[in-house]
C-alpha positions as CSV (number, residue, x, y, z in Angstrom):
1,M,41.8,-32.5,41.7
2,K,43.5,-31.0,44.7
3,Q,41.8,-27.7,44.0
4,L,38.4,-29.5,43.9
5,I,39.1,-31.2,47.2
6,R,40.1,-27.9,48.8
7,V,36.9,-26.2,47.5
8,E,34.9,-29.2,48.7
9,R,36.3,-28.9,52.2
10,I,35.8,-25.1,52.4
11,C,32.1,-25.6,51.4
12,L,31.7,-28.4,53.9
13,I,33.3,-26.4,56.7
14,G,31.2,-23.3,55.7
15,H,28.1,-25.5,55.7
16,L,28.7,-26.7,59.3
17,I,29.7,-23.3,60.6
18,S,26.7,-21.6,59.0
19,M,24.4,-24.1,60.7
20,A,26.1,-23.4,64.0
21,F,25.6,-19.7,63.6
22,G,22.0,-20.3,62.7
23,L,21.5,-22.3,65.9
24,A,23.1,-19.5,67.9
25,G,20.8,-16.9,66.3
26,M,17.6,-18.8,66.8
27,L,18.3,-20.3,70.3
28,W,20.4,-17.7,71.9
29,V,20.2,-14.3,70.3
30,M,16.5,-14.2,69.6
31,P,15.5,-14.9,73.2
32,H,18.2,-12.5,74.4
33,P,18.5,-9.7,71.9
34,E,20.4,-7.6,74.4
35,V,23.6,-9.6,73.5
36,L,23.6,-7.9,70.1
37,A,24.8,-4.7,71.7
38,L,28.0,-6.5,72.8
39,I,28.8,-7.6,69.2
40,P,30.3,-5.2,66.7
41,S,27.6,-4.6,64.0
42,G,25.5,-7.1,65.9
43,Q,22.1,-5.9,64.6
44,T,23.3,-5.9,61.0
45,L,24.9,-9.3,61.2
46,F,21.8,-10.7,62.9
47,R,19.5,-9.4,60.1
48,W,21.7,-10.8,57.4
49,S,21.8,-14.2,59.2
50,M,18.0,-14.4,59.6
51,A,17.4,-13.2,56.0
52,G,19.8,-15.5,54.3
53,G,21.3,-17.9,56.7
54,G,19.1,-20.8,55.7
55,V,19.9,-20.3,52.0
56,V,23.6,-20.1,52.6
57,Y,23.9,-23.3,54.6
58,I,21.8,-25.3,52.1
59,L,23.8,-23.9,49.1
60,L,27.1,-24.7,50.8
61,G,25.9,-28.3,51.7
62,T,24.8,-28.8,48.1
63,A,28.1,-27.6,46.7
64,A,30.1,-29.8,49.0
65,V,28.2,-32.9,48.2
66,A,28.0,-32.1,44.4
67,I,31.8,-31.7,44.2
68,Y,32.3,-34.9,46.3
69,A,29.9,-36.8,44.0
70,Y,31.7,-35.5,40.9
71,R,35.1,-36.5,42.3
72,T,34.2,-40.0,43.6
73,L,31.4,-41.1,41.3
74,G,31.9,-39.1,38.1
75,V,29.7,-36.7,36.2
76,R,27.2,-39.3,34.9
77,L,26.5,-40.9,38.3
78,W,26.4,-37.6,40.1
79,L,23.8,-36.2,37.7
80,A,21.9,-39.5,37.6
81,F,21.2,-39.0,41.3
82,M,21.0,-35.2,41.5
83,L,18.4,-34.7,38.7
84,P,15.9,-37.3,39.9
85,A,16.3,-36.1,43.5
86,V,15.8,-32.5,42.7
87,F,12.9,-32.8,40.3
88,I,11.0,-35.6,42.0
89,S,11.3,-33.9,45.4
90,L,10.3,-30.6,43.9
91,G,7.2,-32.3,42.3
92,S,6.3,-33.8,45.7
93,E,6.7,-30.4,47.4
94,L,4.7,-28.5,44.8
95,L,2.0,-31.1,45.0
96,G,2.1,-31.0,48.8
97,T,1.9,-27.3,49.1
98,S,-1.0,-27.2,46.5
99,T,-3.1,-30.1,47.6
100,G,-1.9,-31.4,50.9
101,F,-0.7,-34.7,49.3
102,P,1.7,-36.5,50.1
103,F,2.9,-34.6,53.2
104,G,-0.2,-32.9,54.6
105,N,-1.5,-29.3,54.5
106,Y,1.4,-26.9,54.9
107,S,3.0,-23.8,53.5
108,Y,6.5,-22.3,53.4
109,L,7.2,-18.9,54.9
110,S,10.1,-16.6,53.9
111,G,13.7,-17.3,54.9
112,L,14.7,-20.1,52.5
113,G,15.0,-18.1,49.3
114,Y,13.0,-17.5,46.1
115,K,9.8,-19.7,45.9
116,I,9.2,-21.7,42.8
117,A,5.6,-21.1,41.6
118,G,5.3,-19.0,44.7
119,L,5.1,-22.2,46.8
120,V,8.4,-24.0,47.3
121,P,11.8,-22.3,48.1
122,F,14.4,-23.3,45.5
123,T,16.6,-24.5,48.3
124,I,14.3,-27.3,49.4
125,P,14.9,-29.7,46.5
126,L,18.6,-29.0,46.9
127,S,18.4,-30.2,50.5
128,W,16.6,-33.3,49.4
129,F,19.5,-34.0,47.0
130,Y,22.5,-33.5,49.4
131,L,20.9,-35.3,52.4
132,G,19.4,-37.9,50.1
133,L,22.8,-38.7,48.5
134,A,24.6,-38.8,51.8
135,S,22.0,-41.2,53.2
136,Y,21.9,-43.4,50.1
137,L,25.7,-43.7,49.8
138,L,26.0,-44.8,53.4
139,A,23.3,-47.4,52.9
140,R,24.4,-48.7,49.6
141,F,28.1,-49.0,50.3
142,G,27.6,-50.2,53.8
143,L,25.5,-53.1,52.5
144,T,27.9,-53.6,49.5
145,N,30.9,-53.9,51.8
146,L,29.0,-56.2,54.2
147,A,28.1,-58.5,51.2
148,A,31.8,-58.4,50.1
149,R,32.9,-59.7,53.5
150,R,30.8,-62.8,52.7
151,S,32.2,-63.0,49.2
152,A,28.9,-62.1,47.7
153,N,27.6,-59.3,45.5
154,L,24.8,-56.8,46.3
155,G,21.9,-58.6,44.7
156,W,18.5,-57.1,43.9
157,L,17.4,-57.6,47.5
158,G,20.4,-55.7,48.6
159,H,19.7,-52.9,46.2
160,I,16.1,-52.7,47.6
161,G,17.5,-52.7,51.1
162,A,19.9,-49.8,50.2
163,V,17.0,-47.7,48.9
164,V,14.8,-48.5,52.0
165,I,17.6,-47.8,54.5
166,G,18.6,-44.7,52.6
167,A,15.1,-43.3,52.6
168,L,14.8,-44.2,56.3
169,L,17.9,-42.3,57.2
170,L,16.5,-39.3,55.3
171,T,13.1,-39.6,57.0
172,S,14.7,-40.0,60.4
173,W,16.4,-36.6,60.0
174,D,13.0,-35.1,59.4
175,F,11.6,-36.8,62.5
176,V,13.9,-34.5,64.5
177,L,13.9,-31.4,62.2
178,D,10.3,-30.8,61.3
179,P,8.6,-30.5,64.7
180,A,11.2,-28.0,66.0
181,M,11.7,-26.0,62.8
182,S,8.0,-25.4,62.3
183,Q,7.5,-24.3,65.9
184,T,10.5,-22.1,66.5
185,A,10.3,-18.4,67.2
186,L,11.1,-17.9,63.5
187,P,9.5,-20.8,61.7
188,F,10.3,-21.5,58.0
189,W,7.0,-23.4,57.3
190,Y,3.8,-23.9,59.2
191,W,1.0,-26.5,59.2
192,H,-2.5,-25.5,58.5
193,Q,-3.7,-28.6,60.3
194,P,-1.3,-29.6,63.1
195,G,-0.9,-33.4,63.6
196,A,-0.6,-35.7,66.5
197,F,3.2,-36.2,66.3
198,F,4.4,-33.0,68.1
199,G,2.4,-30.9,65.7
200,M,3.3,-33.1,62.6
201,P,0.8,-35.3,60.8
202,Y,2.0,-38.8,60.5
203,Q,1.2,-38.5,56.8
204,N,4.2,-36.1,56.5
205,F,6.7,-38.9,57.3
206,V,5.0,-41.3,55.0
207,G,5.4,-38.7,52.3
208,W,9.0,-38.3,53.1
209,M,9.7,-42.0,53.0
210,G,7.8,-42.4,49.8
211,T,9.5,-39.5,48.0
212,G,12.9,-40.8,49.1
213,V,12.2,-44.3,47.9
214,V,11.0,-43.0,44.5
215,F,14.0,-40.9,43.7
216,M,16.6,-43.3,45.2
217,T,15.0,-46.1,43.1
218,V,15.2,-44.1,40.0
219,A,18.9,-43.2,40.7
220,A,19.7,-46.8,41.5
221,V,18.2,-48.0,38.2
222,L,20.2,-45.3,36.3
223,W,23.4,-46.2,38.1
224,G,23.1,-49.9,37.3
225,K,26.2,-51.8,38.0
226,Q,28.7,-49.2,36.8
227,V,29.4,-47.8,40.3
228,P,33.0,-47.5,41.5
229,Q,33.8,-48.9,44.9
230,L,34.4,-46.2,47.5
231,Q,37.3,-46.4,49.9
232,T,36.9,-46.1,53.6
233,T,37.9,-42.4,53.8
234,Q,35.5,-41.6,50.9
235,L,32.5,-42.5,53.1
236,N,33.6,-39.9,55.7
237,L,32.0,-36.9,53.9
238,P,28.5,-38.5,53.7
239,L,28.7,-39.4,57.4
240,V,29.8,-35.9,58.4
241,V,27.1,-34.3,56.3
242,Y,24.4,-36.6,57.8
243,L,25.6,-36.2,61.4
244,G,26.1,-32.5,61.0
245,N,22.6,-31.9,59.8
246,F,21.2,-34.3,62.3
247,T,23.0,-32.4,65.1
248,F,21.5,-29.2,63.9
249,A,18.0,-30.7,64.0
250,A,18.8,-32.4,67.4
251,V,19.8,-29.1,69.0
252,M,16.6,-27.5,67.7
253,S,14.5,-30.3,69.2
254,I,16.3,-30.1,72.5
255,G,15.7,-26.4,72.6
256,A,12.0,-27.0,72.0
257,G,11.9,-29.9,74.6
258,F,11.0,-32.5,71.9
259,W,12.8,-35.6,73.3
260,I,10.8,-38.4,71.7
261,P,11.5,-37.3,68.1
262,L,15.2,-37.0,69.0
263,L,15.3,-40.5,70.4
264,L,13.5,-41.9,67.3
265,G,16.0,-40.1,65.1
266,L,19.0,-41.5,67.0
267,L,17.5,-45.0,66.8
268,L,16.4,-45.0,63.2
269,G,18.8,-42.5,61.7
270,V,22.1,-42.1,63.5
271,A,22.6,-45.7,64.6
272,P,22.0,-47.2,61.1
273,A,24.1,-44.5,59.5
274,V,27.1,-45.1,61.8
275,L,26.6,-48.9,61.4
276,C,26.7,-48.7,57.6
277,W,29.8,-46.6,57.8
278,Q,31.4,-49.1,60.2
279,W,30.6,-52.0,57.9
280,G,32.6,-50.2,55.2
281,Q,35.5,-49.7,57.6
282,T,35.5,-53.4,58.7
283,A,35.2,-54.8,55.2
284,L,38.0,-52.7,53.8
285,T,40.2,-53.4,56.9
286,A,39.6,-57.1,56.3
287,D,40.5,-56.7,52.6
288,S,43.7,-54.8,53.5
289,S,44.7,-57.5,56.0
290,V,44.2,-60.2,53.3
291,G,46.2,-58.2,50.9
292,A,49.0,-57.7,53.4
293,I,49.1,-61.5,54.1
294,D,49.2,-62.2,50.3
295,S,52.1,-59.8,49.9
296,V,54.1,-61.4,52.7
297,T,53.4,-64.8,51.3
298,E,54.6,-63.7,47.8
299,A,57.7,-62.2,49.4
300,V,58.5,-65.4,51.4
301,S,57.9,-67.9,48.6
302,P,61.2,-67.2,46.7
303,I,63.1,-67.6,50.0
304,D,61.4,-71.0,50.6
305,D,62.3,-72.1,47.1
306,S,65.9,-71.1,47.6
307,V,66.1,-73.0,50.9
308,E,64.6,-76.1,49.3
309,R,67.1,-76.0,46.4
310,L,70.1,-75.6,48.9
311,A,68.8,-78.6,50.9
312,A,68.5,-80.7,47.8
């Protein structure tokens, strides 16, 4: 298990570093190519980065989250989320790039790897999986721990709330990512009919929300009630993955001057994600305090009994 944790951390760190290098390439090197002359093998490194950087950071993120899910949830629950997320999102993307439904009329360019059916890069459904799972875990366990504070279980309304909040976190990331990434100097996709929201059609976000709700609902049904309770520290990786990817999108938006999408993302994505994580922290802290009090009480009880016997 220690080896798995080590590999998971390496993948997570590599994921975050590769996103940072990608940002540097798109926002700093591309506008100022003269800096490549100051870097050893700068031209070669830049070509490699632009050719495969997007693929690498998605694969590393997928690996980190997959290992994490295997460790904390087990094989069955991991696959019960990953398979619906990958195949349902792939179906939505293939439908979208073929017909314009449910996201709008768009096409993928090169830069994200081999295209399935010549339409959708294979890395796209993987990104739906790892961001989707991070979002859903924050929502589900945040609400579960909040309910536990009130000595209640997460009922069917709570499960619906977890799916809706999880899908909202996922969609809020796209609020910030999509406008900037489709209009950068090196775009990865483009819109045949630009929309009113900074070049995005509003339909795109409805499609994102709907796709997230569908595969998270399927996963929640498959999970049932056989889900282990995650400890406080076990919610850290989902939060780091979410905030890391949001930061990547935020920097891209700032570089493009898109402030309204960034503010919406902070309000509807980052704030709920951190709040759900904090609910888990508070609930588990409260549980630990109660446990500590019970332990002290158990330790003191024999002493009280001895004192009473002596007094008698």
